[in-house]
N, CA, C and O atoms as a GROMACS GRO file, in nm:
protein
  468
    1MET      N    1   5.821   3.144  -9.317
    1MET     CA    2   5.853   3.151  -9.458
    1MET      C    3   5.969   3.248  -9.479
    1MET      O    4   5.970   3.358  -9.424
    2VAL      N    5   6.065   3.208  -9.558
    2VAL     CA    6   6.182   3.290  -9.587
    2VAL      C    7   6.152   3.376  -9.709
    2VAL      O    8   6.102   3.328  -9.811
    3ASN      N    9   6.183   3.505  -9.696
    3ASN     CA   10   6.163   3.591  -9.812
    3ASN      C   11   6.297   3.646  -9.860
    3ASN      O   12   6.398   3.637  -9.790
    4LEU      N   13   6.297   3.703  -9.979
    4LEU     CA   14   6.419   3.751 -10.042
    4LEU      C   15   6.488   3.860  -9.959
    4LEU      O   16   6.610   3.863  -9.951
    5ALA      N   17   6.410   3.948  -9.899
    5ALA     CA   18   6.468   4.056  -9.819
    5ALA      C   19   6.544   4.000  -9.698
    5ALA      O   20   6.651   4.050  -9.664
    6SER      N   21   6.489   3.898  -9.634
    6SER     CA   22   6.558   3.842  -9.517
    6SER      C   23   6.685   3.768  -9.558
    6SER      O   24   6.784   3.770  -9.485
    7ILE      N   25   6.682   3.703  -9.674
    7ILE     CA   26   6.803   3.637  -9.724
    7ILE      C   27   6.912   3.739  -9.753
    7ILE      O   28   7.028   3.719  -9.718
    8ARG      N   29   6.874   3.849  -9.816
    8ARG     CA   30   6.971   3.955  -9.845
    8ARG      C   31   7.031   4.011  -9.717
    8ARG      O   32   7.151   4.036  -9.709
    9GLU      N   33   6.948   4.031  -9.617
    9GLU     CA   34   6.994   4.084  -9.489
    9GLU      C   35   7.091   3.986  -9.422
    9GLU      O   36   7.193   4.028  -9.367
   10GLU      N   37   7.060   3.859  -9.426
   10GLU     CA   38   7.148   3.757  -9.367
   10GLU      C   39   7.281   3.750  -9.442
   10GLU      O   40   7.386   3.733  -9.380
   11LYS      N   41   7.277   3.762  -9.573
   11LYS     CA   42   7.401   3.761  -9.652
   11LYS      C   43   7.487   3.883  -9.618
   11LYS      O   44   7.609   3.874  -9.611
   12LYS      N   45   7.422   3.997  -9.598
   12LYS     CA   46   7.494   4.119  -9.561
   12LYS      C   47   7.559   4.102  -9.423
   12LYS      O   48   7.674   4.141  -9.404
   13LYS      N   49   7.487   4.044  -9.329
   13LYS     CA   50   7.543   4.017  -9.196
   13LYS      C   51   7.661   3.921  -9.206
   13LYS      O   52   7.763   3.940  -9.140
   14ARG      N   53   7.646   3.817  -9.290
   14ARG     CA   54   7.754   3.719  -9.306
   14ARG      C   55   7.878   3.786  -9.361
   14ARG      O   56   7.989   3.760  -9.316
   15LYS      N   57   7.859   3.874  -9.460
   15LYS     CA   58   7.973   3.945  -9.519
   15LYS      C   59   8.043   4.031  -9.415
   15LYS      O   60   8.166   4.031  -9.408
   16ASN      N   61   7.967   4.102  -9.334
   16ASN     CA   62   8.025   4.185  -9.228
   16ASN      C   63   8.100   4.101  -9.126
   16ASN      O   64   8.209   4.137  -9.082
   17ASN      N   65   8.042   3.988  -9.087
   17ASN     CA   66   8.108   3.898  -8.992
   17ASN      C   67   8.237   3.841  -9.050
   17ASN      O   68   8.337   3.830  -8.979
   18LEU      N   69   8.234   3.805  -9.178
   18LEU     CA   70   8.354   3.754  -9.243
   18LEU      C   71   8.463   3.860  -9.248
   18LEU      O   72   8.580   3.830  -9.225
   19GLN      N   73   8.426   3.984  -9.278
   19GLN     CA   74   8.524   4.092  -9.286
   19GLN      C   75   8.587   4.118  -9.149
   19GLN      O   76   8.709   4.136  -9.139
   20LYS      N   77   8.506   4.120  -9.045
   20LYS     CA   78   8.559   4.139  -8.909
   20LYS      C   79   8.654   4.026  -8.872
   20LYS      O   80   8.762   4.049  -8.817
   21ALA      N   81   8.612   3.904  -8.902
   21ALA     CA   82   8.696   3.788  -8.871
   21ALA      C   83   8.826   3.793  -8.950
   21ALA      O   84   8.932   3.760  -8.897
   22LEU      N   85   8.818   3.833  -9.076
   22LEU     CA   86   8.938   3.842  -9.159
   22LEU      C   87   9.037   3.943  -9.100
   22LEU      O   88   9.156   3.915  -9.092
   23ASN      N   89   8.988   4.058  -9.060
   23ASN     CA   90   9.076   4.159  -8.999
   23ASN      C   91   9.143   4.105  -8.873
   23ASN      O   92   9.263   4.126  -8.852
   24ASN      N   93   9.067   4.036  -8.790
   24ASN     CA   94   9.119   3.977  -8.667
   24ASN      C   95   9.225   3.870  -8.697
   24ASN      O   96   9.333   3.871  -8.638
   25ILE      N   97   9.194   3.780  -8.787
   25ILE     CA   98   9.286   3.672  -8.823
   25ILE      C   99   9.413   3.728  -8.884
   25ILE      O  100   9.523   3.683  -8.854
   26LEU      N  101   9.397   3.827  -8.971
   26LEU     CA  102   9.513   3.887  -9.037
   26LEU      C  103   9.608   3.949  -8.934
   26LEU      O  104   9.729   3.934  -8.945
   27ASN      N  105   9.553   4.017  -8.835
   27ASN     CA  106   9.637   4.074  -8.729
   27ASN      C  107   9.711   3.965  -8.653
   27ASN      O  108   9.829   3.980  -8.621
   28GLN      N  109   9.643   3.855  -8.624
   28GLN     CA  110   9.708   3.744  -8.553
   28GLN      C  111   9.817   3.680  -8.638
   28GLN      O  112   9.923   3.644  -8.586
   29LEU      N  113   9.792   3.665  -8.768
   29LEU     CA  114   9.893   3.607  -8.856
   29LEU      C  115  10.016   3.697  -8.866
   29LEU      O  116  10.129   3.649  -8.868
   30LYS      N  117   9.993   3.828  -8.872
   30LYS     CA  118  10.106   3.923  -8.875
   30LYS      C  119  10.189   3.909  -8.747
   30LYS      O  120  10.311   3.908  -8.752
   31GLU      N  121  10.120   3.900  -8.633
   31GLU     CA  122  10.191   3.885  -8.505
   31GLU      C  123  10.274   3.758  -8.500
   31GLU      O  124  10.378   3.753  -8.434
   32ASN      N  125  10.229   3.654  -8.570
   32ASN     CA  126  10.302   3.528  -8.576
   32ASN      C  127  10.414   3.531  -8.680
   32ASN      O  128  10.491   3.435  -8.690
   33GLY      N  129  10.424   3.640  -8.756
   33GLY     CA  130  10.534   3.654  -8.850
   33GLY      C  131  10.503   3.621  -8.995
   33GLY      O  132  10.596   3.600  -9.073
   34ALA      N  133  10.376   3.616  -9.032
   34ALA     CA  134  10.339   3.583  -9.170
   34ALA      C  135  10.414   3.672  -9.269
   34ALA      O  136  10.432   3.792  -9.248
   35LEU      N  137  10.458   3.610  -9.378
   35LEU     CA  138  10.527   3.684  -9.484
   35LEU      C  139  10.428   3.731  -9.590
   35LEU      O  140  10.441   3.841  -9.644
   36LYS      N  141  10.331   3.645  -9.620
   36LYS     CA  142  10.234   3.679  -9.724
   36LYS      C  143  10.105   3.602  -9.697
   36LYS      O  144  10.108   3.487  -9.653
   37VAL      N  145   9.992   3.667  -9.723
   37VAL     CA  146   9.862   3.604  -9.705
   37VAL      C  147   9.777   3.631  -9.828
   37VAL      O  148   9.760   3.746  -9.870
   38PHE      N  149   9.723   3.524  -9.885
   38PHE     CA  150   9.633   3.534 -10.000
   38PHE      C  151   9.491   3.501  -9.953
   38PHE      O  152   9.471   3.409  -9.874
   39LEU      N  153   9.394   3.576 -10.004
   39LEU     CA  154   9.253   3.545  -9.984
   39LEU      C  155   9.202   3.482 -10.113
   39LEU      O  156   9.226   3.534 -10.222
   40PHE      N  157   9.134   3.369 -10.100
   40PHE     CA  158   9.075   3.306 -10.218
   40PHE      C  159   8.939   3.251 -10.181
   40PHE      O  160   8.899   3.257 -10.064
   41GLY      N  161   8.867   3.198 -10.276
   41GLY     CA  162   8.736   3.140 -10.249
   41GLY      C  163   8.624   3.240 -10.261
   41GLY      O  164   8.640   3.348 -10.320
   42SER      N  165   8.509   3.205 -10.206
   42SER     CA  166   8.386   3.283 -10.227
   42SER      C  167   8.394   3.425 -10.172
   42SER      O  168   8.339   3.517 -10.233
   43PHE      N  169   8.461   3.445 -10.061
   43PHE     CA  170   8.470   3.580 -10.005
   43PHE      C  171   8.554   3.670 -10.095
   43PHE      O  172   8.520   3.788 -10.113
   44ASN      N  173   8.660   3.618 -10.150
   44ASN     CA  174   8.743   3.693 -10.244
   44ASN      C  175   8.666   3.726 -10.371
   44ASN      O  176   8.683   3.834 -10.428
   45GLU      N  177   8.581   3.635 -10.414
   45GLU     CA  178   8.508   3.651 -10.540
   45GLU      C  179   8.377   3.727 -10.521
   45GLU      O  180   8.300   3.742 -10.616
   46GLU      N  181   8.351   3.775 -10.401
   46GLU     CA  182   8.226   3.846 -10.370
   46GLU      C  183   8.104   3.759 -10.400
   46GLU      O  184   7.998   3.810 -10.435
   47ASN      N  185   8.120   3.629 -10.387
   47ASN     CA  186   8.012   3.534 -10.411
   47ASN      C  187   7.970   3.474 -10.277
   47ASN      O  188   7.976   3.353 -10.257
   48ILE      N  189   7.928   3.561 -10.189
   48ILE     CA  190   7.904   3.523 -10.050
   48ILE      C  191   7.762   3.470 -10.033
   48ILE      O  192   7.665   3.530 -10.081
   49ASP      N  193   7.751   3.356  -9.964
   49ASP     CA  194   7.620   3.306  -9.926
   49ASP      C  195   7.618   3.288  -9.774
   49ASP      O  196   7.713   3.325  -9.705
   50LEU      N  197   7.512   3.233  -9.725
   50LEU     CA  198   7.497   3.220  -9.580
   50LEU      C  199   7.598   3.124  -9.518
   50LEU      O  200   7.618   3.125  -9.396
   51TYR      N  201   7.662   3.041  -9.600
   51TYR     CA  202   7.756   2.941  -9.550
   51TYR      C  203   7.900   2.969  -9.591
   51TYR      O  204   7.987   2.884  -9.574
   52SER      N  205   7.925   3.087  -9.645
   52SER     CA  206   8.061   3.121  -9.688
   52SER      C  207   8.156   3.120  -9.569
   52SER      O  208   8.119   3.151  -9.456
   53ASP      N  209   8.280   3.082  -9.598
   53ASP     CA  210   8.384   3.084  -9.497
   53ASP      C  211   8.501   3.165  -9.550
   53ASP      O  212   8.494   3.223  -9.658
   54LEU      N  213   8.608   3.170  -9.474
   54LEU     CA  214   8.730   3.237  -9.518
   54LEU      C  215   8.829   3.132  -9.565
   54LEU      O  216   8.849   3.029  -9.500
   55ASP      N  217   8.890   3.159  -9.678
   55ASP     CA  218   8.992   3.070  -9.734
   55ASP      C  219   9.120   3.151  -9.749
   55ASP      O  220   9.124   3.249  -9.823
   56LEU      N  221   9.224   3.109  -9.677
   56LEU     CA  222   9.350   3.184  -9.678
   56LEU      C  223   9.468   3.092  -9.706
   56LEU      O  224   9.476   2.981  -9.654
   57LEU      N  225   9.558   3.140  -9.789
   57LEU     CA  226   9.689   3.077  -9.808
   57LEU      C  227   9.788   3.163  -9.732
   57LEU      O  228   9.798   3.283  -9.756
   58VAL      N  229   9.861   3.101  -9.640
   58VAL     CA  230   9.952   3.174  -9.552
   58VAL      C  231  10.094   3.123  -9.574
   58VAL      O  232  10.121   3.004  -9.561
   59ILE      N  233  10.185   3.216  -9.607
   59ILE     CA  234  10.326   3.183  -9.624
   59ILE      C  235  10.401   3.236  -9.502
   59ILE      O  236  10.395   3.355  -9.470
   60MET      N  237  10.470   3.145  -9.433
   60MET     CA  238  10.542   3.177  -9.311
   60MET      C  239  10.693   3.167  -9.333
   60MET      O  240  10.736   3.109  -9.433
   61PRO      N  241  10.774   3.223  -9.243
   61PRO     CA  242  10.920   3.215  -9.256
   61PRO      C  243  10.972   3.071  -9.245
   61PRO      O  244  10.902   2.982  -9.198
   62ASN      N  245  11.094   3.053  -9.290
   62ASN     CA  246  11.159   2.921  -9.284
   62ASN      C  247  11.213   2.886  -9.146
   62ASN      O  248  11.276   2.782  -9.130
   63SER      N  249  11.189   2.970  -9.047
   63SER     CA  250  11.240   2.945  -8.912
   63SER      C  251  11.177   2.823  -8.846
   63SER      O  252  11.229   2.771  -8.747
   64LYS      N  253  11.064   2.778  -8.899
   64LYS     CA  254  10.997   2.657  -8.852
   64LYS      C  255  10.958   2.574  -8.974
   64LYS      O  256  10.949   2.627  -9.086
   65THR      N  257  10.936   2.446  -8.953
   65THR     CA  258  10.886   2.363  -9.062
   65THR      C  259  10.739   2.398  -9.088
   65THR      O  260  10.673   2.460  -9.004
   66THR      N  261  10.691   2.359  -9.203
   66THR     CA  262  10.550   2.381  -9.234
   66THR      C  263  10.462   2.317  -9.127
   66THR      O  264  10.365   2.377  -9.081
   67LYS      N  265  10.495   2.195  -9.087
   67LYS     CA  266  10.416   2.125  -8.985
   67LYS      C  267  10.417   2.202  -8.853
   67LYS      O  268  10.313   2.213  -8.787
   68GLU      N  269  10.532   2.254  -8.814
   68GLU     CA  270  10.539   2.333  -8.690
   68GLU      C  271  10.453   2.459  -8.700
   68GLU      O  272  10.385   2.495  -8.604
   69TRP      N  273  10.456   2.525  -8.815
   69TRP     CA  274  10.373   2.645  -8.834
   69TRP      C  275  10.225   2.609  -8.826
   69TRP      O  276  10.147   2.679  -8.762
   70ILE      N  277  10.187   2.501  -8.892
   70ILE     CA  278  10.047   2.459  -8.889
   70ILE      C  279  10.003   2.435  -8.744
   70ILE      O  280   9.899   2.484  -8.701
   71ASN      N  281  10.082   2.359  -8.670
   71ASN     CA  282  10.048   2.331  -8.530
   71ASN      C  283  10.040   2.459  -8.447
   71ASN      O  284   9.946   2.476  -8.369
   72LEU      N  285  10.137   2.547  -8.464
   72LEU     CA  286  10.138   2.672  -8.388
   72LEU      C  287  10.018   2.760  -8.421
   72LEU      O  288   9.948   2.808  -8.332
   73ILE      N  289   9.994   2.779  -8.548
   73ILE     CA  290   9.886   2.870  -8.589
   73ILE      C  291   9.750   2.815  -8.549
   73ILE      O  292   9.667   2.888  -8.495
   74TYR      N  293   9.727   2.688  -8.574
   74TYR     CA  294   9.596   2.631  -8.537
   74TYR      C  295   9.576   2.626  -8.386
   74TYR      O  296   9.462   2.631  -8.339
   75SER      N  297   9.683   2.616  -8.310
   75SER     CA  298   9.667   2.610  -8.164
   75SER      C  299   9.654   2.748  -8.101
   75SER      O  300   9.601   2.760  -7.990
   76THR      N  301   9.700   2.852  -8.168
   76THR     CA  302   9.696   2.986  -8.107
   76THR      C  303   9.596   3.081  -8.172
   76THR      O  304   9.559   3.181  -8.112
   77LEU      N  305   9.554   3.051  -8.291
   77LEU     CA  306   9.465   3.142  -8.363
   77LEU      C  307   9.326   3.143  -8.302
   77LEU      O  308   9.267   3.038  -8.276
   78GLU      N  309   9.276   3.262  -8.278
   78GLU     CA  310   9.141   3.277  -8.226
   78GLU      C  311   9.046   3.282  -8.346
   78GLU      O  312   9.044   3.379  -8.422
   79ARG      N  313   8.969   3.175  -8.362
   79ARG     CA  314   8.880   3.165  -8.478
   79ARG      C  315   8.736   3.166  -8.430
   79ARG      O  316   8.695   3.084  -8.347
   80ARG      N  317   8.660   3.258  -8.483
   80ARG     CA  318   8.519   3.268  -8.446
   80ARG      C  319   8.428   3.241  -8.565
   80ARG      O  320   8.306   3.256  -8.556
   81ILE      N  321   8.488   3.202  -8.674
   81ILE     CA  322   8.412   3.180  -8.796
   81ILE      C  323   8.478   3.065  -8.872
   81ILE      O  324   8.597   3.040  -8.856
   82ALA      N  325   8.402   2.998  -8.955
   82ALA     CA  326   8.458   2.886  -9.032
   82ALA      C  327   8.563   2.938  -9.128
   82ALA      O  328   8.544   3.039  -9.196
   83MET      N  329   8.675   2.866  -9.134
   83MET     CA  330   8.781   2.907  -9.227
   83MET      C  331   8.867   2.788  -9.263
   83MET      O  332   8.878   2.690  -9.189
   84ASP      N  333   8.926   2.800  -9.381
   84ASP     CA  334   9.023   2.702  -9.427
   84ASP      C  335   9.155   2.775  -9.444
   84ASP      O  336   9.165   2.872  -9.519
   85LEU      N  337   9.257   2.727  -9.375
   85LEU     CA  338   9.390   2.785  -9.385
   85LEU      C  339   9.482   2.686  -9.454
   85LEU      O  340   9.491   2.570  -9.414
   86VAL      N  341   9.551   2.732  -9.556
   86VAL     CA  342   9.654   2.654  -9.623
   86VAL      C  343   9.785   2.721  -9.583
   86VAL      O  344   9.809   2.836  -9.619
   87ILE      N  345   9.869   2.650  -9.509
   87ILE     CA  346   9.988   2.710  -9.448
   87ILE      C  347  10.113   2.638  -9.496
   87ILE      O  348  10.120   2.515  -9.496
   88PHE      N  349  10.212   2.718  -9.537
   88PHE     CA  350  10.343   2.665  -9.577
   88PHE      C  351  10.452   2.756  -9.524
   88PHE      O  352  10.430   2.877  -9.509
   89ASN      N  353  10.570   2.700  -9.497
   89ASN     CA  354  10.683   2.789  -9.482
   89ASN      C  355  10.728   2.825  -9.624
   89ASN      O  356  10.687   2.762  -9.721
   90GLU      N  357  10.811   2.926  -9.634
   90GLU     CA  358  10.846   2.981  -9.766
   90GLU      C  359  10.912   2.878  -9.857
   90GLU      O  360  10.880   2.870  -9.976
   91GLU      N  361  11.001   2.800  -9.802
   91GLU     CA  362  11.072   2.700  -9.883
   91GLU      C  363  10.978   2.592  -9.937
   91GLU      O  364  10.982   2.559 -10.055
   92ASP      N  365  10.893   2.539  -9.850
   92ASP     CA  366  10.799   2.436  -9.894
   92ASP      C  367  10.700   2.491  -9.997
   92ASP      O  368  10.663   2.422 -10.092
   93PHE      N  369  10.659   2.616  -9.978
   93PHE     CA  370  10.568   2.677 -10.075
   93PHE      C  371  10.634   2.685 -10.212
   93PHE      O  372  10.574   2.648 -10.313
   94LYS      N  373  10.758   2.732 -10.216
   94LYS     CA  374  10.830   2.742 -10.344
   94LYS      C  375  10.848   2.606 -10.409
   94LYS      O  376  10.841   2.594 -10.532
   95ASN      N  377  10.870   2.504 -10.329
   95ASN     CA  378  10.886   2.368 -10.382
   95ASN      C  379  10.754   2.309 -10.431
   95ASN      O  380  10.752   2.236 -10.530
   96MET      N  381  10.644   2.340 -10.363
   96MET     CA  382  10.514   2.284 -10.399
   96MET      C  383  10.445   2.356 -10.514
   96MET      O  384  10.369   2.295 -10.589
   97LEU      N  385  10.471   2.484 -10.529
   97LEU     CA  386  10.399   2.565 -10.628
   97LEU      C  387  10.402   2.506 -10.769
   97LEU      O  388  10.297   2.497 -10.832
   98PRO      N  389  10.518   2.464 -10.822
   98PRO     CA  390  10.518   2.410 -10.958
   98PRO      C  391  10.444   2.276 -10.972
   98PRO      O  392  10.410   2.235 -11.082
   99LYS      N  393  10.421   2.209 -10.860
   99LYS     CA  394  10.359   2.076 -10.861
   99LYS      C  395  10.209   2.078 -10.832
   99LYS      O  396  10.142   1.976 -10.845
  100SER      N  397  10.157   2.193 -10.792
  100SER     CA  398  10.020   2.198 -10.742
  100SER      C  399   9.932   2.293 -10.823
  100SER      O  400   9.952   2.414 -10.821
  101SER      N  401   9.836   2.238 -10.894
  101SER     CA  402   9.742   2.322 -10.968
  101SER      C  403   9.654   2.401 -10.870
  101SER      O  404   9.607   2.510 -10.903
  102PHE      N  405   9.630   2.346 -10.751
  102PHE     CA  406   9.552   2.416 -10.650
  102PHE      C  407   9.623   2.544 -10.606
  102PHE      O  408   9.562   2.651 -10.604
  103LEU      N  409   9.751   2.534 -10.572
  103LEU     CA  410   9.827   2.653 -10.533
  103LEU      C  411   9.837   2.751 -10.649
  103LEU      O  412   9.827   2.873 -10.630
  104ASP      N  413   9.858   2.699 -10.768
  104ASP     CA  414   9.867   2.784 -10.887
  104ASP      C  415   9.738   2.864 -10.906
  104ASP      O  416   9.743   2.982 -10.938
  105SER      N  417   9.624   2.800 -10.886
  105SER     CA  418   9.496   2.872 -10.902
  105SER      C  419   9.478   2.977 -10.793
  105SER      O  420   9.420   3.083 -10.819
  106ILE      N  421   9.526   2.950 -10.672
  106ILE     CA  422   9.518   3.051 -10.566
  106ILE      C  423   9.600   3.173 -10.604
  106ILE      O  424   9.554   3.286 -10.588
  107ILE      N  425   9.720   3.151 -10.655
  107ILE     CA  426   9.808   3.261 -10.693
  107ILE      C  427   9.746   3.343 -10.806
  107ILE      O  428   9.753   3.466 -10.806
  108LYS      N  429   9.685   3.275 -10.901
  108LYS     CA  430   9.628   3.344 -11.018
  108LYS      C  431   9.496   3.412 -10.988
  108LYS      O  432   9.470   3.522 -11.036
  109GLU      N  433   9.411   3.348 -10.909
  109GLU     CA  434   9.275   3.398 -10.887
  109GLU      C  435   9.255   3.464 -10.752
  109GLU      O  436   9.161   3.541 -10.733
  110GLY      N  437   9.342   3.433 -10.658
  110GLY     CA  438   9.330   3.492 -10.525
  110GLY      C  439   9.386   3.633 -10.522
  110GLY      O  440   9.433   3.687 -10.622
  111LYS      N  441   9.380   3.692 -10.404
  111LYS     CA  442   9.426   3.830 -10.387
  111LYS      C  443   9.522   3.834 -10.269
  111LYS      O  444   9.494   3.779 -10.162
  112ILE      N  445   9.635   3.901 -10.288
  112ILE     CA  446   9.728   3.922 -10.177
  112ILE      C  447   9.666   4.027 -10.085
  112ILE      O  448   9.640   4.140 -10.126
  113ILE      N  449   9.642   3.988  -9.960
  113ILE     CA  450   9.584   4.084  -9.866
  113ILE      C  451   9.686   4.130  -9.762
  113ILE      O  452   9.660   4.223  -9.685
  114TYR      N  453   9.801   4.065  -9.761
  114TYR     CA  454   9.910   4.110  -9.675
  114TYR      C  455  10.041   4.059  -9.732
  114TYR      O  456  10.052   3.945  -9.776
  115GLU      N  457  10.140   4.148  -9.731
  115GLU     CA  458  10.276   4.110  -9.768
  115GLU      C  459  10.372   4.188  -9.682
  115GLU      O  460  10.371   4.312  -9.682
  116LYS      N  461  10.456   4.116  -9.609
  116LYS     CA  462  10.553   4.181  -9.521
  116LYS      C  463  10.654   4.256  -9.605
  116LYS      O  464  10.706   4.204  -9.704
  117THR      N  465  10.681   4.378  -9.563
  117THR     CA  466  10.778   4.460  -9.638
  117THR      C  467  10.909   4.470  -9.564
  117THR      O  468  11.002   4.534  -9.612
   0.00000   0.00000   0.00000
C-alpha cells in the first residue's frame, strides 16, 4: 500500500535527480557552445511528480544548421533521465518565434538558466 509519506519521499528524490541531471546536461550544452538555454515545464513550475522530466529550449550558434545541431546534441549528450529538448540555431529561432505560440509561451513562462556572455 502506498502512503502519502512515501509519495512525498519519491517526489523529493525525483526532484533531486532532475536537478543533478539538469546540471550535467547544462554543462554538456555549454561545452557544445549553447548560447541560451530555457527551462520550461513541470520542473520549472515546481510542479514535480514521479514522472516529471526536463524540458529545455536550447539556442545554438549559426555555425551549424538546426538539423545538424539536433543530430550532434542528441548523439553526444549523456542523458540519464527523461527529457525533451527543443533545439534551434539562432537564426531559425528568430525566424520561428513570431510564428510559434509554443515558443512564445516558453519565452514568457520559462526561465533562462544559461546565457552565454
